[in-house]
Backbone as numpy.savetxt, mean C-alpha at the origin, in Angstrom:
# Nx Ny Nz CAx CAy CAz Cx Cy Cz
-47.46 -74.46 -34.57 -47.66 -73.15 -33.94 -47.96 -72.14 -35.04
-48.94 -71.30 -34.80 -49.32 -70.29 -35.80 -48.26 -69.21 -35.89
-48.35 -68.38 -36.95 -47.38 -67.28 -37.12 -47.53 -66.28 -35.98
-48.71 -66.05 -35.48 -48.91 -65.14 -34.36 -48.20 -65.65 -33.13
-48.25 -66.92 -32.93 -47.57 -67.48 -31.77 -46.08 -67.32 -31.86
-45.52 -67.38 -33.05 -44.06 -67.20 -33.22 -43.67 -65.79 -32.84
-44.39 -64.77 -33.30 -44.06 -63.37 -32.98 -44.19 -63.10 -31.49
-45.16 -63.69 -30.87 -45.36 -63.50 -29.44 -44.19 -64.03 -28.66
-43.69 -65.16 -29.04 -42.53 -65.76 -28.34 -41.31 -64.88 -28.51
-41.10 -64.36 -29.71 -39.93 -63.51 -29.96 -40.00 -62.25 -29.12
-41.15 -61.60 -29.05 -41.31 -60.38 -28.25 -41.07 -60.66 -26.79
-41.61 -61.73 -26.30 -41.43 -62.07 -24.89 -39.98 -62.36 -24.57
-39.25 -62.87 -25.52 -37.83 -63.15 -25.28 -37.00 -61.88 -25.28
-37.41 -60.86 -26.08 -36.61 -59.64 -26.19 -36.86 -58.68 -25.03
-38.03 -58.58 -24.53 -38.36 -57.61 -23.50 -37.51 -57.74 -22.26
-37.32 -58.92 -21.68 -36.46 -59.02 -20.50 -35.05 -58.52 -20.77
-34.53 -58.70 -21.96 -33.17 -58.27 -22.28 -33.08 -56.74 -22.25
-34.05 -56.04 -22.85 -34.05 -54.58 -22.87 -34.16 -54.01 -21.47
-35.01 -54.52 -20.67 -35.21 -54.04 -19.31 -33.95 -54.24 -18.48
-33.26 -55.28 -18.70 -32.04 -55.55 -17.95 -30.98 -54.51 -18.26
-30.84 -54.09 -19.51 -29.85 -53.09 -19.89 -30.17 -51.75 -19.25
-31.41 -51.32 -19.21 -31.79 -50.03 -18.65 -31.50 -49.98 -17.17
-31.81 -51.03 -16.45 -31.55 -51.05 -15.01 -30.07 -50.96 -14.73
-29.25 -51.57 -15.54 -27.81 -51.55 -15.30 -27.21 -50.18 -15.50
-27.81 -49.26 -16.31 -27.28 -47.93 -16.59 -27.88 -46.86 -15.68
-28.72 -47.22 -14.78 -29.33 -46.24 -13.89 -28.36 -45.83 -12.80
-28.36 -44.51 -12.45 -27.50 -44.03 -11.37 -28.10 -44.39 -10.03
-27.26 -44.82 -9.11 -27.72 -45.18 -7.77 -27.11 -44.29 -6.69
-26.20 -43.37 -7.06 -25.53 -42.48 -6.10 -25.55 -41.05 -6.64
-25.44 -40.08 -5.74 -25.35 -38.68 -6.20 -24.09 -38.48 -7.04
-24.13 -37.48 -7.88 -23.02 -37.15 -8.77 -22.41 -35.81 -8.35
-21.09 -35.77 -8.25 -20.37 -34.52 -7.99 -19.70 -34.06 -9.28
-20.08 -32.89 -9.73 -19.44 -32.26 -10.89 -18.64 -31.07 -10.37
-17.34 -31.06 -10.62 -16.50 -30.02 -10.06 -15.42 -29.62 -11.07
-14.80 -28.50 -10.79 -13.74 -28.04 -11.68 -13.32 -26.64 -11.32
-12.53 -26.02 -12.20 -12.04 -24.67 -12.01 -12.44 -23.81 -13.19
-12.63 -22.53 -12.90 -12.82 -21.54 -13.97 -11.47 -20.88 -14.20
-10.95 -20.99 -15.42 -9.60 -20.55 -15.72 -9.60 -19.44 -16.77
-8.50 -18.69 -16.82 -8.30 -17.76 -17.92 -8.06 -18.54 -19.20
-8.17 -17.87 -20.32 -8.04 -18.57 -21.60 -6.70 -19.25 -21.79
-5.63 -18.66 -21.23 -4.31 -19.28 -21.36 -4.07 -20.36 -20.31
-5.06 -20.55 -19.41 -4.93 -21.56 -18.37 -3.94 -21.21 -17.30
-3.46 -19.95 -17.28 -2.39 -19.56 -16.36 -2.89 -19.34 -14.94
-4.14 -18.98 -14.75 -4.62 -18.69 -13.39 -6.12 -18.85 -13.31
-6.60 -18.94 -12.07 -8.03 -19.07 -11.81 -8.74 -17.74 -12.00
-10.04 -17.83 -12.22 -10.90 -16.65 -12.27 -11.78 -16.68 -11.03
-11.63 -15.68 -10.20 -12.39 -15.63 -8.95 -13.69 -14.87 -9.15
-14.76 -15.41 -8.60 -16.04 -14.72 -8.68 -16.83 -14.96 -9.94
-16.44 -15.95 -10.74 -17.22 -16.27 -11.94 -18.49 -17.04 -11.54
-19.53 -16.93 -12.36 -20.77 -17.66 -12.14 -20.83 -18.85 -13.08
-21.16 -20.03 -12.52 -21.22 -21.25 -13.32 -22.64 -21.82 -13.21
-23.25 -22.11 -14.36 -24.57 -22.74 -14.37 -24.45 -24.15 -14.95
-25.33 -25.04 -14.49 -25.33 -26.44 -14.93 -26.74 -26.83 -15.37
-26.81 -27.48 -16.51 -28.07 -28.07 -16.98 -27.80 -29.52 -17.37
-28.67 -30.43 -16.92 -28.53 -31.85 -17.26 -29.76 -32.28 -18.07
-29.49 -32.87 -19.21 -30.55 -33.32 -20.12 -30.54 -34.85 -20.19
-31.73 -35.41 -20.22 -31.86 -36.87 -20.32 -31.51 -37.32 -21.74
-31.58 -38.64 -21.95 -31.29 -39.17 -23.28 -32.34 -38.76 -24.30
-33.46 -38.22 -23.80 -34.50 -37.70 -24.69 -34.42 -36.18 -24.81
-33.29 -35.60 -24.33 -33.05 -34.16 -24.38 -34.10 -33.37 -23.60
-34.52 -33.95 -22.48 -35.43 -33.27 -21.57 -34.61 -32.72 -20.41
-34.80 -31.42 -20.10 -34.09 -30.82 -18.98 -34.60 -31.42 -17.67
-33.70 -32.09 -16.94 -34.11 -32.75 -15.71 -33.49 -32.12 -14.47
-32.45 -31.28 -14.66 -31.81 -30.69 -13.49 -31.15 -29.37 -13.89
-31.25 -28.38 -12.98 -30.62 -27.08 -13.22 -30.05 -26.57 -11.90
-28.87 -25.94 -11.95 -28.25 -25.42 -10.73 -27.35 -24.25 -11.10
-27.03 -23.43 -10.10 -26.21 -22.25 -10.31 -25.29 -22.08 -9.11
-24.04 -21.70 -9.36 -23.11 -21.46 -8.27 -22.14 -20.36 -8.66
-21.50 -19.77 -7.67 -20.47 -18.76 -7.89 -19.15 -19.33 -7.44
-18.14 -19.25 -8.30 -16.85 -19.84 -7.96 -16.24 -19.13 -6.76
-15.47 -19.84 -5.98 -14.86 -19.29 -4.78 -13.64 -18.48 -5.13
-12.94 -17.96 -4.09 -11.73 -17.18 -4.32 -10.66 -18.01 -5.01
-10.70 -19.32 -4.85 -9.71 -20.17 -5.51 -10.10 -20.47 -6.95
-11.25 -19.92 -7.40 -11.67 -20.14 -8.78 -12.32 -21.48 -9.01
-12.68 -22.20 -7.95 -13.25 -23.55 -8.09 -14.77 -23.51 -7.92
-15.44 -24.49 -8.53 -16.88 -24.64 -8.36 -17.19 -26.11 -8.12
-18.39 -26.39 -7.62 -18.80 -27.77 -7.37 -20.32 -27.86 -7.37
-20.84 -28.90 -8.03 -22.27 -29.20 -8.04 -22.49 -30.61 -7.50
-23.58 -30.80 -6.77 -24.00 -32.13 -6.34 -25.37 -32.42 -6.97
-25.42 -33.48 -7.76 -26.64 -33.84 -8.48 -27.24 -35.08 -7.82
-28.52 -35.03 -7.38 -29.14 -36.21 -6.77 -29.15 -37.40 -7.74
-29.17 -38.60 -7.18 -29.11 -39.82 -8.00 -30.28 -39.91 -8.98
-31.44 -39.36 -8.60 -32.61 -39.47 -9.47 -32.58 -38.44 -10.60
-31.55 -37.57 -10.60 -31.48 -36.51 -11.59 -30.41 -36.74 -12.65
-29.78 -37.91 -12.65 -28.77 -38.15 -13.69 -28.62 -39.63 -13.95
-28.14 -39.95 -15.12 -27.78 -41.31 -15.50 -26.56 -41.24 -16.41
-25.73 -42.26 -16.41 -24.64 -42.31 -17.37 -25.17 -42.22 -18.79
-24.49 -41.47 -19.63 -24.92 -41.27 -21.00 -25.74 -40.02 -21.21
-26.25 -39.44 -20.13 -26.99 -38.19 -20.27 -26.01 -37.04 -20.52
-26.53 -35.88 -20.90 -25.69 -34.75 -21.28 -25.71 -33.67 -20.21
-24.53 -33.14 -19.90 -24.40 -32.02 -18.96 -23.87 -30.81 -19.72
-24.53 -29.69 -19.53 -24.12 -28.45 -20.21 -23.73 -27.42 -19.16
-22.54 -26.84 -19.32 -22.01 -25.83 -18.39 -21.93 -24.49 -19.11
-22.13 -23.44 -18.33 -21.86 -22.08 -18.82 -21.17 -21.30 -17.70
-19.99 -20.75 -18.01 -19.26 -19.92 -17.06 -19.27 -18.48 -17.56
-19.63 -17.54 -16.68 -19.64 -16.13 -17.04 -18.87 -15.33 -15.99
-18.15 -14.34 -16.46 -17.44 -13.42 -15.56 -17.93 -12.02 -15.91
-18.95 -11.58 -15.17 -19.64 -10.34 -15.52 -18.72 -9.13 -15.46
-17.68 -9.18 -14.63 -16.79 -8.03 -14.47 -16.15 -7.63 -15.79
-15.88 -8.61 -16.64 -15.22 -8.31 -17.93 -16.09 -8.73 -19.12
-17.30 -9.25 -18.85 -18.20 -9.64 -19.93 -17.77 -10.87 -20.69
-17.08 -11.81 -20.04 -16.60 -13.03 -20.71 -17.49 -14.21 -20.34
-17.72 -15.11 -21.32 -18.47 -16.33 -21.04 -17.97 -17.46 -21.92
-18.23 -18.69 -21.47 -17.86 -19.87 -22.24 -18.84 -20.98 -21.93
-19.05 -21.89 -22.90 -19.94 -23.04 -22.73 -19.15 -24.33 -22.90
-19.64 -25.38 -22.26 -19.03 -26.71 -22.41 -20.12 -27.76 -22.29
-20.03 -28.80 -23.12 -20.97 -29.92 -23.09 -20.19 -31.21 -22.92
-20.67 -32.07 -22.02 -20.04 -33.38 -21.84 -21.12 -34.45 -21.75
-20.72 -35.66 -22.05 -21.58 -36.82 -21.82 -21.15 -37.46 -20.51
-22.10 -37.62 -19.61 -21.77 -38.13 -18.28 -21.36 -39.60 -18.35
-20.33 -39.92 -17.57 -19.90 -41.31 -17.44 -20.51 -41.90 -16.17
-20.12 -43.12 -15.85 -20.67 -43.77 -14.66 -19.97 -43.32 -13.38
-18.87 -42.56 -13.48 -18.14 -42.12 -12.29 -19.00 -41.16 -11.49
-18.93 -41.26 -10.16 -19.74 -40.40 -9.30 -19.08 -39.05 -9.02
-17.82 -38.87 -9.40 -17.14 -37.57 -9.34 -16.49 -37.31 -10.69
-16.86 -36.21 -11.32 -16.34 -35.90 -12.65 -15.82 -34.46 -12.67
-14.65 -34.28 -13.28 -13.95 -33.00 -13.32 -14.14 -32.34 -14.68
-14.57 -31.07 -14.64 -14.74 -30.30 -15.87 -14.18 -28.90 -15.63
-13.04 -28.57 -16.24 -12.46 -27.23 -16.14 -12.98 -26.37 -17.28
-13.29 -25.12 -16.96 -13.88 -24.20 -17.93 -12.93 -23.03 -18.17
-12.58 -22.79 -19.43 -11.68 -21.70 -19.79 -12.45 -20.57 -20.45
-12.31 -19.38 -19.87 -12.96 -18.20 -20.45 -12.09 -17.62 -21.57
-12.70 -17.05 -22.59 -11.93 -16.40 -23.66 -11.42 -15.02 -23.23
-10.61 -15.00 -22.21 -10.12 -13.74 -21.63 -8.87 -14.04 -20.81
-7.86 -13.19 -20.93 -6.63 -13.34 -20.17 -6.42 -12.15 -19.25
-5.82 -12.40 -18.13 -5.66 -11.39 -17.08 -4.41 -10.55 -17.31
-4.54 -9.24 -17.04 -3.37 -8.36 -16.95 -3.42 -7.68 -15.59
-2.26 -7.57 -14.96 -2.16 -6.98 -13.63 -1.56 -5.58 -13.72
-1.82 -4.76 -12.74 -1.27 -3.40 -12.76 -1.52 -2.66 -11.46
-1.43 -3.36 -10.33 -1.65 -2.72 -9.04 -0.48 -1.81 -8.70
-0.77 -0.59 -8.21 0.26 0.34 -7.77 -0.13 0.92 -6.42
0.89 1.18 -5.59 0.70 1.82 -4.29 1.64 3.02 -4.23
1.10 4.22 -4.08 1.91 5.43 -4.07 1.56 6.30 -2.86
2.54 7.09 -2.43 2.36 8.05 -1.34 2.81 9.41 -1.87
1.88 10.33 -2.16 2.26 11.62 -2.75 3.24 12.42 -1.90
3.12 12.35 -0.58 4.01 13.11 0.32 4.64 12.13 1.31
5.78 11.53 0.93 6.37 10.49 1.79 7.05 11.02 3.04
7.31 12.34 3.12 8.02 12.90 4.28 7.05 13.70 5.14
7.08 13.41 6.44 6.23 14.11 7.39 7.09 14.72 8.49
6.73 15.96 8.91 7.42 16.65 10.00 6.39 17.03 11.05
6.65 16.66 12.30 5.71 16.96 13.37 6.45 17.38 14.63
5.68 17.79 15.60 6.24 18.11 16.90 6.60 16.82 17.64
7.25 17.00 18.78 7.77 15.84 19.50 6.66 14.96 20.03
5.69 15.56 20.70 4.60 14.78 21.28 3.40 14.86 20.35
3.10 13.78 19.67 1.97 13.80 18.77 1.97 12.61 17.84
1.33 12.76 16.71 1.24 11.69 15.73 1.27 12.29 14.34
1.42 11.42 13.36 1.43 11.86 11.97 0.74 10.81 11.12
0.43 11.16 9.89 -0.25 10.22 9.00 0.18 10.46 7.56
0.07 9.41 6.77 0.35 9.47 5.34 -0.89 9.03 4.57
-1.15 9.69 3.45 -2.22 9.29 2.54 -1.65 8.31 1.52
-2.23 7.11 1.45 -1.74 6.06 0.56 -2.78 5.84 -0.54
-2.34 5.97 -1.78 -3.22 5.72 -2.93 -2.97 4.31 -3.45
-3.99 3.46 -3.39 -3.91 2.10 -3.92 -4.76 2.06 -5.18
-4.12 1.78 -6.33 -4.79 1.84 -7.62 -4.68 0.51 -8.35
-5.80 0.03 -8.84 -5.82 -1.19 -9.65 -5.81 -0.80 -11.12
-4.64 -0.89 -11.74 -4.51 -0.56 -13.14 -4.63 -1.75 -14.06
-4.98 -2.92 -13.51 -5.14 -4.12 -14.32 -6.55 -4.26 -14.86
-6.86 -5.44 -15.39 -8.19 -5.67 -15.96 -9.00 -6.67 -15.15
-8.57 -6.93 -13.90 -9.28 -7.89 -13.06 -9.35 -7.37 -11.64
-10.31 -7.86 -10.90 -10.41 -7.53 -9.48 -9.16 -8.03 -8.76
-8.69 -7.26 -7.77 -7.47 -7.62 -7.05 -7.62 -7.23 -5.59
-6.95 -7.96 -4.72 -6.98 -7.70 -3.28 -5.56 -7.45 -2.80
-5.37 -6.36 -2.03 -4.03 -5.93 -1.63 -3.91 -5.92 -0.12
-2.75 -6.39 0.37 -2.43 -6.37 1.79 -1.30 -5.38 2.02
-1.45 -4.50 3.05 -0.46 -3.49 3.39 0.13 -3.77 4.76
1.41 -3.41 4.95 2.03 -3.48 6.27 3.12 -2.42 6.34
3.63 -2.12 7.56 4.64 -1.08 7.73 5.62 -1.49 8.82
6.90 -1.14 8.61 7.97 -1.37 9.58 8.71 -0.07 9.82
8.99 0.25 11.10 9.67 1.49 11.45 11.06 1.21 11.99
11.98 2.17 11.77 13.35 2.03 12.27 13.40 2.09 13.79
12.38 2.67 14.41 12.26 2.70 15.87 11.07 1.82 16.24
11.35 0.74 16.96 10.31 -0.25 17.24 9.20 0.28 18.14
9.43 1.40 18.81 8.39 1.93 19.69 7.34 2.74 18.94
7.58 3.01 17.66 6.58 3.72 16.86 5.42 2.77 16.56
4.23 3.20 16.91 3.04 2.39 16.69 2.32 2.87 15.42
1.89 1.91 14.59 1.27 2.27 13.31 -0.02 1.50 13.11
-0.98 2.15 12.49 -2.26 1.52 12.20 -2.78 2.06 10.87
-3.46 1.18 10.11 -4.05 1.58 8.83 -5.54 1.87 9.02
-6.02 2.91 8.37 -7.43 3.28 8.46 -8.00 3.45 7.05
-9.06 2.70 6.68 -9.91 1.86 7.53 -9.36 0.46 7.81
-8.33 0.01 7.14 -7.77 -1.31 7.37 -6.57 -1.53 6.47
-5.85 -2.63 6.72 -4.62 -2.87 5.96 -4.84 -3.77 4.74
-6.08 -4.04 4.39 -6.35 -4.80 3.17 -7.55 -4.19 2.46
-7.53 -4.27 1.15 -8.62 -3.71 0.36 -8.74 -4.45 -0.95
-9.95 -4.57 -1.44 -10.22 -5.23 -2.72 -10.70 -4.18 -3.71
-10.11 -4.19 -4.91 -10.42 -3.15 -5.88 -10.82 -3.75 -7.22
-11.82 -3.13 -7.84 -12.19 -3.46 -9.21 -11.23 -2.76 -10.16
-11.18 -3.17 -11.42 -10.28 -2.51 -12.38 -10.54 -1.01 -12.49
-9.46 -0.23 -12.53 -9.57 1.20 -12.69 -9.96 1.97 -11.45
-10.02 1.32 -10.31 -10.46 1.96 -9.07 -9.26 2.32 -8.20
-9.31 3.50 -7.57 -8.30 3.93 -6.60 -8.96 4.10 -5.24
-8.33 3.58 -4.21 -8.83 3.76 -2.85 -7.76 4.46 -2.01
-8.23 5.31 -1.10 -7.35 6.06 -0.21 -7.32 5.39 1.15
-6.12 5.06 1.61 -5.93 4.46 2.93 -4.95 5.32 3.71
-5.22 5.54 4.98 -4.34 6.35 5.82 -3.47 5.46 6.70
-2.18 5.77 6.76 -1.26 5.13 7.70 -0.98 6.14 8.80
-1.37 5.82 10.02 -1.22 6.72 11.16 -0.14 6.17 12.07
0.86 7.02 12.39 1.97 6.64 13.27 1.94 7.51 14.51
2.26 6.91 15.65 2.24 7.67 16.90 3.30 7.13 17.86
3.79 8.01 18.69 4.68 7.63 19.79 4.92 8.87 20.64
4.08 9.13 21.63 4.28 10.29 22.50 5.66 10.23 23.16
6.35 11.37 23.15 7.66 11.43 23.78 8.80 10.94 22.92
8.55 10.72 21.63 9.60 10.26 20.73 10.70 11.30 20.66
11.96 10.87 20.79 13.09 11.79 20.74 13.15 12.48 19.39
13.58 13.74 19.37 13.73 14.43 18.08 14.68 13.68 17.16
14.38 13.71 15.89 15.22 13.03 14.91 14.39 12.62 13.71
15.03 11.99 12.75 14.35 11.51 11.54 14.31 9.99 11.56
13.13 9.43 11.35 12.92 7.99 11.44 12.44 7.47 10.09
12.94 6.30 9.74 12.57 5.66 8.48 11.43 4.67 8.70
10.48 4.68 7.78 9.34 3.75 7.81 9.20 3.13 6.43
9.15 1.81 6.38 8.96 1.11 5.11 7.51 0.66 4.99
6.86 1.10 3.95 5.49 0.68 3.64 5.56 -0.45 2.62
5.11 -1.64 3.00 5.14 -2.78 2.09 3.74 -3.17 1.64
3.65 -3.77 0.47 2.35 -4.22 -0.04 2.54 -5.40 -0.98
1.49 -6.21 -1.07 1.48 -7.33 -2.00 0.04 -7.72 -2.30
-0.14 -8.33 -3.45 -1.45 -8.86 -3.81 -1.71 -10.12 -3.00
-2.92 -10.25 -2.49 -3.29 -11.45 -1.75 -3.67 -12.60 -2.67
-3.83 -12.33 -3.96 -4.28 -13.35 -4.89 -3.22 -13.74 -5.90
-2.38 -12.78 -6.31 -1.46 -13.02 -7.42 -0.02 -12.87 -6.95
0.71 -13.96 -6.95 2.10 -13.95 -6.50 2.95 -13.11 -7.45
3.96 -12.48 -6.89 4.86 -11.66 -7.70 4.43 -10.22 -7.84
3.22 -9.88 -7.40 2.76 -8.50 -7.49 2.86 -7.86 -6.11
3.80 -6.92 -5.96 4.01 -6.28 -4.67 5.16 -5.29 -4.76
5.48 -4.67 -3.64 6.57 -3.70 -3.62 6.61 -2.98 -2.29
7.36 -1.87 -2.23 7.48 -1.10 -1.00 7.70 0.38 -1.34
7.39 1.24 -0.36 7.58 2.68 -0.48 8.30 3.16 0.77
9.36 3.97 0.61 10.12 4.49 1.74 9.50 5.79 2.24
9.21 5.83 3.54 8.65 7.01 4.18 9.62 7.51 5.25
9.54 8.80 5.58 10.35 9.35 6.67 9.47 10.22 7.56
9.81 10.19 8.84 9.11 11.00 9.84 10.16 11.78 10.62
10.12 13.11 10.49 11.03 13.98 11.23 10.29 14.54 12.43
10.81 14.24 13.61 10.22 14.72 14.86 11.04 15.91 15.35
10.39 17.04 15.50 11.09 18.27 15.86 11.19 18.45 17.37
12.30 19.03 17.85 12.37 19.44 19.26 11.55 20.71 19.46
11.40 21.14 20.70 10.68 22.39 20.95 11.42 23.56 20.33
12.71 23.66 20.64 13.56 24.71 20.10 14.90 24.10 19.74
15.42 24.43 18.57 16.73 23.93 18.16 17.46 25.08 17.46
18.39 25.71 18.18 19.06 26.91 17.69 20.41 26.58 17.08
20.78 27.40 16.11 22.10 27.26 15.48 22.50 28.62 14.93
23.81 28.88 14.99 24.35 30.10 14.39 25.45 29.67 13.42
25.08 29.39 12.18 26.09 28.93 11.22 27.07 30.04 10.90
28.31 29.66 10.70 29.36 30.65 10.43 29.09 31.40 9.14
28.41 30.76 8.20 28.09 31.44 6.94 27.07 32.56 7.15
26.42 32.58 8.31 25.42 33.61 8.58 25.97 34.82 9.30
27.30 34.97 9.40 27.93 36.11 10.07 28.51 37.04 9.01
28.11 38.32 9.05 28.61 39.26 8.06 28.54 40.68 8.59
29.34 41.55 7.96 29.39 42.97 8.33 28.33 43.76 7.56
28.00 44.90 8.15 27.19 45.88 7.44 27.70 47.27 7.85
28.05 48.14 6.91 28.02 47.95 5.45 29.15 47.03 4.98
29.07 46.69 3.74 30.09 45.84 3.13 30.39 46.39 1.73
31.63 46.86 1.43 32.83 46.72 2.27 32.83 47.68 3.45
33.58 47.30 4.47 33.66 48.05 5.72 34.98 48.81 5.76
34.90 50.11 6.07 36.10 50.95 6.15 36.39 51.31 7.59
37.63 51.73 7.84 38.05 52.09 9.19 37.20 53.24 9.72
36.77 53.14 10.97 35.97 54.13 11.68 34.51 54.20 11.19
34.11 53.24 10.35 32.69 53.20 9.97 31.83 52.82 11.17
30.63 53.42 11.23 29.64 52.93 12.19 29.07 51.64 11.61
29.46 50.53 12.21 29.18 49.23 11.60 28.22 48.40 12.45
27.72 47.37 11.81 26.92 46.35 12.49 27.52 44.99 12.19
27.66 44.19 13.23 28.02 42.79 13.05 26.71 42.00 13.13
26.29 41.45 12.01 25.00 40.75 11.92 25.21 39.24 12.01
24.46 38.61 12.89 24.54 37.15 13.08 23.14 36.55 12.86
23.01 35.70 11.85 21.73 35.05 11.54 21.60 33.77 12.36
20.62 33.74 13.24 20.40 32.59 14.12 19.21 31.79 13.59
19.39 30.48 13.46 18.35 29.59 12.92 17.65 28.85 14.06
16.37 28.59 13.87 15.60 27.78 14.82 14.95 26.64 14.05
15.46 25.42 14.25 14.89 24.25 13.58 13.82 23.57 14.39
13.39 24.17 15.49 12.39 23.55 16.36 10.97 23.87 15.96
10.05 23.36 16.76 8.63 23.52 16.46 8.06 24.80 17.07
8.75 25.37 18.09 8.23 26.53 18.81 9.12 27.75 18.59
8.53 28.93 18.73 9.31 30.16 18.69 10.21 30.24 19.92
11.48 30.58 19.70 12.43 30.76 20.81 12.34 32.21 21.26
11.49 32.45 22.26 11.33 33.82 22.74 12.52 34.23 23.60
13.02 35.46 23.35 14.10 36.06 24.15 15.31 35.14 24.25
15.72 34.63 23.11 16.96 33.83 23.09 18.15 34.76 23.25
19.13 34.34 24.04 20.34 35.13 24.27 21.37 34.83 23.19
21.88 35.89 22.56 22.98 35.75 21.61 24.13 36.60 22.14
25.22 35.96 22.53 26.38 36.63 23.12 27.57 36.51 22.19
28.30 37.64 22.00 29.48 37.60 21.14 30.67 38.26 21.84
31.85 37.84 21.42 33.12 38.49 21.78 33.93 38.61 20.50
34.24 39.86 20.10 34.98 40.11 18.87 36.40 40.54 19.22
37.39 39.84 18.70 38.78 40.08 19.05 39.57 40.53 17.83
40.23 41.73 17.97 41.12 42.25 16.92 42.43 41.49 16.98
43.01 41.14 15.83 44.24 40.34 15.86 45.41 41.04 16.56
45.36 42.38 16.69 46.45 43.12 17.35 45.95 43.76 18.64
44.81 44.44 18.58 44.31 45.21 19.72 43.59 44.37 20.76
43.32 43.12 20.46 42.61 42.27 21.41 41.11 42.45 21.32
40.42 42.23 22.44 38.96 42.28 22.42 38.48 43.71 22.18
37.67 43.88 21.14 37.16 45.21 20.82 35.64 45.30 20.99
34.98 44.16 21.17 33.53 44.18 21.33 33.08 42.96 22.12
32.25 43.24 23.12 31.58 42.16 23.86 30.16 42.65 24.11
29.20 41.84 23.69 27.82 42.31 23.77 26.87 41.11 23.80
25.64 41.40 24.20 24.60 40.36 24.22 23.27 41.01 23.88
22.49 40.31 23.05 21.15 40.78 22.73 20.17 39.63 22.92
18.91 40.01 23.06 17.84 39.02 23.15 16.91 39.20 21.95
16.64 38.10 21.28 15.78 38.16 20.10 14.80 36.99 20.12
13.70 37.16 19.41 12.74 36.08 19.21 13.04 35.41 17.87
13.15 34.09 17.89 13.49 33.35 16.67 12.31 32.43 16.36
11.61 32.65 15.25 10.40 31.87 14.96 10.71 30.40 14.69
9.71 29.56 14.94 9.85 28.13 14.66 10.12 27.92 13.18
11.06 27.02 12.89 11.43 26.71 11.51 11.81 27.97 10.73
12.38 28.95 11.44 12.75 30.20 10.79 14.08 30.72 11.29
14.29 32.02 11.12 15.56 32.64 11.50 15.31 34.08 11.93
16.30 34.64 12.63 16.28 36.04 13.04 17.71 36.54 13.07
17.89 37.85 12.92 19.23 38.43 12.88 19.49 39.18 14.18
20.60 38.84 14.83 21.09 39.57 16.00 22.16 40.55 15.52
21.95 41.85 15.73 22.87 42.88 15.24 23.59 43.55 16.40
24.91 43.73 16.24 25.75 44.32 17.28 26.47 45.54 16.69
26.15 46.77 17.18 26.80 47.98 16.64 28.21 48.16 17.24
29.12 48.70 16.45 30.47 49.01 16.93 31.17 49.90 15.92
32.28 50.50 16.33 33.10 51.35 15.47 34.18 50.49 14.84
34.17 50.43 13.54 35.08 49.54 12.82 36.53 49.95 13.01
37.38 48.96 13.20 38.83 49.15 13.31 39.48 48.30 12.23
40.26 48.95 11.40 40.85 48.25 10.25 41.82 47.17 10.71
41.81 46.06 9.96 42.78 44.99 10.21 42.98 44.22 8.91
44.26 43.95 8.61 44.54 43.14 7.43 44.21 41.67 7.68
44.37 41.24 8.92 44.06 39.85 9.28 42.63 39.74 9.78
42.03 38.53 9.71 40.64 38.36 10.15 40.48 38.57 11.66
39.32 39.06 12.03 38.93 39.10 13.44 38.58 37.68 13.90
38.66 37.49 15.21 38.22 36.24 15.80 36.91 36.49 16.55
35.90 35.75 16.21 34.58 35.92 16.85 34.26 34.69 17.68
33.87 34.94 18.91 33.42 33.87 19.80 31.96 34.16 20.12
31.11 33.16 19.95 29.68 33.43 20.12 28.99 32.28 20.84
27.82 32.59 21.41 27.00 31.59 22.09 25.53 31.98 21.94
24.70 30.98 21.72 23.26 31.17 21.63 22.61 30.33 22.72
21.74 30.94 23.52 21.15 30.23 24.66 19.63 30.43 24.70
18.96 29.35 25.13 17.52 29.42 25.37 17.16 28.30 26.33
16.24 28.55 27.29 15.90 27.50 28.28 15.40 26.20 27.66
14.72 26.29 26.52 14.18 25.07 25.90 15.19 24.31 25.08
16.36 24.95 24.87 17.35 24.34 23.99 18.64 23.99 24.71
18.93 24.71 25.78 20.15 24.44 26.53 21.37 25.16 26.01
21.28 25.78 24.83 22.39 26.57 24.35 23.17 25.93 23.24
23.79 26.77 22.43 24.68 26.35 21.37 25.98 27.12 21.54
27.07 26.41 21.61 28.35 27.07 21.78 28.88 26.88 23.20
29.94 27.60 23.56 30.58 28.62 22.72 31.26 28.03 21.49
31.25 28.82 20.43 31.89 28.43 19.19 32.68 29.62 18.67
33.55 29.37 17.72 34.41 30.43 17.20 34.36 30.45 15.68
34.59 31.66 15.15 34.65 31.83 13.70 35.57 32.98 13.37
36.16 32.92 12.19 36.96 34.03 11.70 36.09 34.94 10.86
36.22 36.28 11.11 35.43 37.26 10.37 36.39 38.15 9.61
36.49 38.05 8.28 37.44 38.88 7.52 37.01 40.34 7.48
């Protein structure tokens, strides 16, 4: 056999072997590339990051490209057709988080597995700082109506955050709603205003407690509460405190033309027109020395003075005063008694 014939035989023997190896390394099924986008410390997921994929052949030719945005759980997934990958080829990943300007790259050599996990860590760590405040936690309204609170939700951290709000009242009949809604998503450094509106027509006068609760929908351990109060006023609420009773002039001498002044308070929402203030003044020795009644207007959330003229009679011991305040919307206060020195 000639030398040419020897080389021909050798080549023919080698070719089938090479072809057999190539066929065995070819992919026959789609490839799933998946993973999570994590903070640099690996402590938590990064939501909303963009992940790109490039696959290069063994000749470093770009054969496949894809782009995806990670979900709220921080996960991503690519599906590569069988004709677009082979074991031994190179996959290049790039994760970017535009909100903070962070990016990272990763390169792997593909194996024969049809599902491969690649987690990507950004060179950035998260700090949290969500706060919920109510500048005016106390509200006062009339009996029939509604009230509202302005809620400031502020993201003081360095990452996007989503907050859920809820409220509980000490009176279960109080109805509450958030406007525009009880959840909001905020970028870093952003404050949003949310209104909490409470209503209950016919609610009895009194002060009611409302707890405003909040928590992050993404990050456990971030949350808190704010205590609110709602004072519902009656139409008219009269009172004549004993500290509001005094003489004029002071000091008072025997036979002075005097005035007994009584300060009447109205804690209600409406003016108490023509409220009756009745008094009986009793001298410790001479007995009753004055009985009188006046009508006065007492403004809402205010006070007025009912004055009773009389001729002063000296006494070493205190006078005894019996008084009553009446109004149709209030039903009256008293009779009550006080000592007047």
